[in-house]
C-alpha positions as CSV (number, residue, x, y, z in Angstrom):
1,X,0.0,0.0,0.0
2,X,2.9,2.4,0.7
3,X,4.1,1.9,-2.9
4,X,0.6,2.5,-4.3
5,X,0.3,5.7,-2.2
6,X,3.7,7.0,-3.3
7,X,2.7,6.3,-6.9
8,X,-0.5,8.3,-6.4
9,X,1.6,11.3,-5.2
10,X,3.8,11.0,-8.2
11,X,0.8,10.8,-10.5
12,X,-0.6,14.0,-8.9
13,X,2.6,15.8,-9.8
14,X,2.5,14.6,-13.4
15,X,-1.0,16.2,-13.6
16,X,0.5,19.4,-12.1
17,X,3.1,19.6,-14.9
18,X,0.8,18.7,-17.8
19,X,-0.6,22.2,-18.6
20,X,2.5,24.2,-17.6
21,X,4.3,24.2,-20.9
22,X,1.4,23.8,-23.3
23,X,0.4,27.5,-23.7
24,X,3.9,28.5,-24.8
25,X,4.2,25.6,-27.2
26,X,0.7,26.3,-28.7
27,X,0.9,30.1,-28.8
28,X,2.5,30.5,-32.3
29,X,-0.7,28.9,-33.7
30,X,-3.1,29.7,-30.9
31,X,-2.5,33.4,-30.9
32,X,-3.0,33.7,-34.6
33,X,-6.3,31.8,-34.5
34,X,-7.6,33.9,-31.7
35,X,-6.4,37.1,-33.5
36,X,-4.4,38.5,-30.6
37,X,-0.7,39.8,-30.4
38,X,2.1,37.6,-29.2
39,X,2.4,39.6,-26.0
40,X,-1.1,38.3,-24.9
41,X,0.5,35.0,-24.1
42,X,2.1,36.7,-21.1
43,X,-1.2,38.1,-20.0
44,X,-2.8,34.6,-20.0
45,X,0.2,33.2,-18.1
46,X,-0.1,36.0,-15.6
47,X,-3.7,35.2,-14.7
48,X,-2.8,31.5,-14.2
49,X,0.1,32.5,-12.0
50,X,-2.0,35.0,-10.1
51,X,-4.5,32.3,-9.2
52,X,-1.7,30.1,-8.0
53,X,-0.3,32.9,-5.8
54,X,-3.6,33.3,-4.1
55,X,-4.2,29.6,-3.5
56,X,-0.6,29.2,-2.2
57,X,-1.1,31.9,0.4
58,X,-4.4,30.3,1.5
59,X,-3.0,26.7,1.3
60,X,-1.9,26.5,4.9
61,X,-5.5,27.1,6.2
62,X,-7.1,24.9,3.5
63,X,-4.7,22.0,4.1
64,X,-5.0,22.2,7.9
65,X,-8.8,22.2,7.7
66,X,-9.4,19.6,4.9
67,X,-6.2,17.6,4.6
68,X,-3.9,17.1,1.7
69,X,-5.9,14.3,0.0
70,X,-9.2,16.2,-0.3
71,X,-7.5,19.5,-1.4
72,X,-5.5,17.6,-4.0
73,X,-8.6,15.9,-5.5
74,X,-10.7,19.1,-5.7
75,X,-7.7,21.1,-7.1
76,X,-7.0,18.6,-9.9
77,X,-10.7,18.6,-10.7
78,X,-10.5,22.4,-11.1
79,X,-7.6,22.0,-13.4
80,X,-9.3,19.4,-15.5
81,X,-12.4,21.6,-15.9
82,X,-10.3,24.6,-16.9
83,X,-8.4,22.6,-19.6
84,X,-11.7,21.4,-21.0
85,X,-12.8,25.0,-21.2
86,X,-9.6,25.9,-23.0
87,X,-10.4,23.4,-25.7
88,X,-13.8,25.1,-26.4
89,X,-12.9,28.7,-25.8
90,X,-14.3,30.9,-28.6
91,X,-12.1,33.9,-27.8
92,X,-9.1,35.1,-25.8
93,X,-11.3,36.6,-23.1
94,X,-12.6,33.1,-22.3
95,X,-9.0,32.0,-21.9
96,X,-8.5,34.6,-19.2
97,X,-11.6,33.6,-17.3
98,X,-10.6,29.9,-17.4
99,X,-7.0,30.7,-16.5
100,X,-8.0,31.6,-12.9
101,X,-9.3,28.2,-11.8
102,X,-6.3,26.6,-13.6
103,X,-4.0,28.6,-11.3
104,X,-6.1,28.2,-8.2
105,X,-6.0,24.4,-8.6
106,X,-2.3,24.3,-9.1
107,X,-1.2,26.3,-6.0
108,X,-2.9,24.2,-3.4
109,X,-1.6,20.9,-4.9
110,X,1.9,22.3,-5.1
111,X,2.1,23.5,-1.5
112,X,0.4,20.5,0.0
113,X,2.3,17.7,-1.7
114,X,5.7,19.5,-1.4
115,X,5.2,19.8,2.4
116,X,3.9,16.3,2.8
117,X,7.0,14.8,1.0
118,X,9.4,17.1,2.7
119,X,8.2,16.0,6.1
120,X,7.6,12.3,5.4
121,X,10.1,11.2,2.7
122,X,13.9,11.4,2.0
123,X,15.5,13.8,-0.4
124,X,15.5,11.4,-3.3
125,X,11.7,11.2,-3.2
126,X,11.5,15.0,-3.4
127,X,13.7,14.9,-6.5
128,X,11.7,12.1,-8.1
129,X,8.5,13.9,-7.2
130,X,9.6,16.9,-9.2
131,X,11.0,14.5,-11.9
132,X,7.4,13.5,-12.4
133,X,6.3,17.1,-12.7
134,X,8.9,17.4,-15.5
135,X,7.4,14.3,-17.1
136,X,4.0,16.0,-17.1
137,X,5.5,19.2,-18.4
138,X,7.3,17.3,-21.2
139,X,4.3,15.2,-22.1
140,X,2.1,18.3,-22.5
141,X,4.0,19.8,-25.5
142,X,4.5,16.4,-27.0
143,X,0.7,15.7,-27.0
144,X,0.2,19.1,-28.5
145,X,2.9,18.6,-31.2
146,X,1.2,15.4,-32.2
147,X,-2.1,17.2,-33.0
148,X,-1.1,20.7,-33.8
149,X,-1.2,20.4,-37.6
150,X,-4.2,18.0,-37.6
151,X,-7.9,18.9,-37.6
152,X,-8.8,20.5,-34.3
153,X,-5.2,21.4,-33.7
154,X,-4.5,22.9,-30.2
155,X,-8.1,22.5,-29.1
156,X,-7.8,18.7,-29.5
157,X,-4.6,18.8,-27.5
158,X,-6.2,20.6,-24.6
159,X,-9.1,18.2,-24.7
160,X,-6.8,15.2,-24.4
161,X,-5.0,16.8,-21.5
162,X,-8.3,17.4,-19.8
163,X,-9.3,13.8,-20.2
164,X,-6.0,12.7,-18.6
165,X,-6.7,15.0,-15.6
166,X,-10.3,13.6,-15.1
167,X,-8.9,10.1,-14.9
168,X,-6.6,11.2,-12.0
169,X,-9.5,12.9,-10.3
170,X,-11.4,9.6,-10.2
171,X,-8.4,7.8,-8.8
172,X,-7.8,10.5,-6.1
173,X,-11.4,10.3,-5.0
174,X,-11.4,6.5,-4.7
175,X,-8.1,6.6,-2.7
176,X,-8.9,9.3,-0.2
177,X,-8.8,6.9,2.8
178,X,-5.1,6.2,2.1
179,X,-4.1,9.8,3.0
180,X,-5.1,9.4,6.7
181,X,-3.4,6.1,6.9
182,X,-0.1,7.7,5.8
183,X,-0.1,10.7,8.0
184,X,-2.5,13.2,6.5
185,X,-4.4,14.2,9.7
186,X,-6.7,16.8,8.0
187,X,-8.9,18.7,10.5
188,X,-6.8,17.4,13.5
189,X,-4.0,19.8,12.4
190,X,-6.0,22.8,13.4
191,X,-5.2,21.9,17.0
192,X,-1.5,22.2,16.4
193,X,-0.1,25.7,17.1
194,X,2.2,26.7,14.3
195,X,3.8,30.1,13.5
196,X,1.8,32.0,10.9
197,X,3.2,33.4,7.6
198,X,3.8,36.8,9.2
199,X,6.2,35.5,11.8
200,X,7.9,33.0,9.4
201,X,8.7,35.6,6.8
202,X,10.8,37.5,9.4
203,X,13.1,34.5,10.1
204,X,16.7,34.7,8.9
205,X,17.0,33.6,5.3
206,X,13.3,33.6,4.6
207,X,13.3,36.6,2.3
208,X,16.3,35.3,0.4
209,X,14.7,31.9,0.0
210,X,11.5,33.5,-1.3
211,X,13.5,35.5,-3.8
212,X,15.3,32.3,-4.9
213,X,11.9,30.9,-5.9
214,X,10.9,34.1,-7.5
215,X,13.9,34.0,-9.9
216,X,13.6,30.3,-10.4
217,X,10.1,30.5,-11.7
218,X,10.9,33.6,-13.6
219,X,13.4,31.6,-15.6
220,X,11.3,28.4,-15.8
221,X,8.1,30.0,-16.9
222,X,9.8,32.5,-19.3
223,X,11.7,29.7,-20.9
224,X,8.6,27.6,-21.4
225,X,6.4,30.4,-22.6
226,X,8.7,32.2,-25.0
227,X,11.3,29.7,-26.3
228,X,9.1,28.4,-29.1
229,X,8.4,31.9,-30.3
230,X,12.1,32.7,-30.1
231,X,13.0,29.6,-32.1
232,X,10.4,30.4,-34.8
233,X,11.1,34.2,-35.1
234,X,14.9,34.3,-34.5
235,X,16.2,31.0,-35.6
236,X,13.8,30.1,-38.4
237,X,12.6,26.8,-36.9
238,X,9.2,25.3,-37.9
239,X,6.2,25.6,-35.6
240,X,5.9,21.8,-34.8
241,X,9.7,21.5,-34.5
242,X,9.8,24.4,-32.1
243,X,7.1,22.8,-29.9
244,X,9.0,19.5,-29.9
245,X,12.3,21.2,-29.0
246,X,10.6,23.0,-26.0
247,X,9.7,19.5,-24.7
248,X,13.5,18.7,-24.6
249,X,13.9,21.4,-22.0
250,X,11.4,19.6,-19.8
251,X,13.1,16.3,-20.7
252,X,16.3,17.7,-19.3
253,X,14.5,18.7,-16.1
254,X,12.9,15.3,-15.8
255,X,16.0,13.3,-16.5
256,X,18.1,15.6,-14.2
257,X,15.7,15.1,-11.3
258,X,15.8,11.4,-11.7
259,X,19.6,11.4,-11.6
260,X,19.6,13.8,-8.7
261,X,17.4,11.5,-6.7
262,X,19.9,8.7,-7.4
263,X,22.9,10.6,-6.2
264,X,21.5,12.3,-3.0
265,X,23.1,9.5,-0.9
266,X,26.6,10.6,-1.9
267,X,26.2,14.3,-2.7
268,X,24.7,17.0,-0.5
269,X,21.7,19.0,-1.6
270,X,23.6,22.3,-1.6
271,X,26.4,20.8,-3.8
272,X,23.8,19.5,-6.3
273,X,22.1,22.9,-6.5
274,X,25.5,24.7,-7.2
275,X,26.5,22.2,-9.9
276,X,23.1,22.5,-11.5
277,X,23.3,26.3,-11.6
278,X,26.6,26.0,-13.4
279,X,25.3,23.6,-16.0
280,X,22.2,25.7,-16.6
281,X,24.1,28.9,-17.2
282,X,26.3,27.0,-19.7
283,X,23.2,26.1,-21.7
284,X,22.0,29.7,-21.6
285,X,25.4,30.9,-22.8
286,X,25.1,28.5,-25.8
287,X,21.9,30.3,-26.8
288,X,23.5,33.7,-26.5
289,X,26.4,32.7,-28.8
290,X,26.0,32.7,-32.6
291,X,26.2,28.9,-32.9
292,X,24.4,26.6,-35.5
293,X,20.7,26.1,-35.0
294,X,21.2,22.4,-34.0
295,X,22.9,23.6,-30.8
296,X,19.5,25.0,-29.6
297,X,17.9,21.7,-28.6
298,X,21.2,20.7,-26.9
299,X,21.3,24.0,-25.0
300,X,17.7,23.6,-23.9
301,X,18.4,20.1,-22.5
302,X,21.4,21.6,-20.6
303,X,19.2,24.3,-19.1
304,X,16.7,21.8,-18.0
305,X,19.3,19.4,-16.7
306,X,21.0,22.1,-14.7
307,X,17.9,23.4,-13.1
308,X,16.7,19.9,-12.2
309,X,18.0,19.7,-8.6
310,X,17.5,23.4,-7.7
311,X,13.7,23.6,-7.0
312,X,13.3,20.2,-5.2
313,X,16.6,20.7,-3.4
314,X,15.5,24.0,-1.9
315,X,12.0,22.6,-1.2
316,X,13.3,19.5,0.7
317,X,15.7,21.7,2.8
318,X,12.8,23.9,4.0
319,X,12.0,22.0,7.2
320,X,15.7,21.8,8.1
321,X,16.3,25.5,7.3
322,X,13.3,26.9,9.0
323,X,11.9,24.2,11.3
324,X,9.2,21.6,10.8
325,X,6.6,23.7,12.6
326,X,7.2,26.5,10.0
327,X,7.5,24.3,6.9
328,X,3.9,24.4,5.7
329,X,3.6,28.2,6.1
330,X,7.1,28.7,4.6
331,X,6.4,26.5,1.6
332,X,3.2,28.4,1.0
333,X,5.2,31.6,1.0
334,X,7.8,30.0,-1.3
335,X,5.0,28.9,-3.7
336,X,3.5,32.4,-3.7
337,X,6.9,34.0,-4.5
338,X,7.5,31.4,-7.2
339,X,4.3,32.1,-8.9
340,X,4.7,35.8,-8.4
341,X,7.7,35.4,-10.6
342,X,5.6,33.5,-13.1
343,X,2.9,36.2,-12.9
344,X,5.1,39.3,-13.5
345,X,8.1,38.3,-15.5
346,X,6.9,36.5,-18.6
347,X,4.5,39.5,-19.4
348,X,7.4,41.8,-18.7
349,X,9.5,39.9,-21.2
350,X,6.6,40.1,-23.6
351,X,6.7,43.9,-23.3
352,X,10.5,43.9,-23.9
353,X,10.1,41.6,-26.8
354,X,7.5,43.9,-28.3
355,X,9.5,47.1,-27.8
356,X,13.0,45.6,-28.7
357,X,13.0,42.0,-29.9
358,X,12.3,38.5,-28.7
359,X,16.0,37.9,-29.4
360,X,16.6,39.3,-25.9
361,X,15.4,36.0,-24.4
362,X,18.8,34.3,-23.8
363,X,20.2,37.4,-22.1
364,X,17.0,37.7,-19.9
365,X,17.4,34.1,-18.8
366,X,21.1,34.5,-18.0
367,X,20.5,37.5,-15.8
368,X,17.8,35.7,-13.9
369,X,20.1,32.7,-13.4
370,X,22.8,34.9,-11.9
371,X,20.3,36.5,-9.4
372,X,19.0,33.1,-8.4
373,X,22.5,32.0,-7.6
374,X,23.1,35.0,-5.4
375,X,19.9,34.6,-3.5
376,X,20.5,30.9,-3.0
377,X,23.9,31.5,-1.5
378,X,22.5,34.2,0.8
379,X,19.9,31.7,2.1
380,X,22.5,29.0,2.8
381,X,24.6,31.5,4.8
382,X,21.7,32.9,6.8
383,X,20.2,29.5,7.8
384,X,23.5,27.6,8.4
385,X,23.2,28.1,12.2
386,X,19.6,26.9,12.3
387,X,20.5,23.6,10.4
388,X,23.4,23.0,12.8
389,X,21.1,23.5,15.9
390,X,18.5,21.1,14.4
391,X,15.6,23.5,14.8
């Protein structure tokens, strides 16, 4: 039963990743059909991320009251309904309306499952958990690439993804009793007195940790949303090929997180994060340089591979850096910061691309990677004494 339960958690993270990269991969065709400018992709992404910020900030209360299992089932159902709506949306305005429940569903799942795994499982499971998110993020563009030039196009792709989510909703509802068996106490948590977000955010290193997530998701979401457009407009790549190449970025994340989970027994989390940041910036530098176009998919794999251990590594260290009593509130703040980056920065890059050129993308990503590294090092220095004391 423990294996089945862990597989259920992994499947939930596949569903979390499925819609994340689809909008960027579909936009070169989707935007034209809906007759809106390229920059509107950033607006749709902003609404999704705004919904996720709200649900992340409210997640501590919801999870304490209803439990991780129930919140996950309802949230995945919201995502499935939103994706079905995308497949039928008659105009861009409807996409904005549907983007809100899509984001609200994602935030609660992200916070709840991350905290549950950080508290109950070893570091390798956190890496593998996010490996399965990468699998979902990789599958989304691949499903889309397979139908993009067929009748129905992107609408068929969104419909298929919605169907996959509804299957998971059914499984989650049927397996709700398993969550209590494996430590999800639900309403009983309300009795526990834990520091609120207001006090947690004032702890040493908290602000730097939150900024690390802000810059991480800035890079991750901007890469996923704008790379296909950059490949088409700046490198002359075909639409379907560009969508497939974007999936290689998520393949790098997926494979890298699987490998990271395998080596956590011999390599510290902080070392893995630093190595990953170096590999990621190498891939970004390859996009900046005037190299042959075949280097682009290789560079995207390197970016994904390098960033693979960063997010799950920081997540798994949260209880050790800030204390188990603060972990759920801190993870909610981290998620809110992460999706604030997703909310603000892709549209900002869309404005820059419209004013200057989408060719700025590699430089934009490289700057974000440098800031992420600086914030990550500040967090490690600020919380080192807490980890040593075992708070």
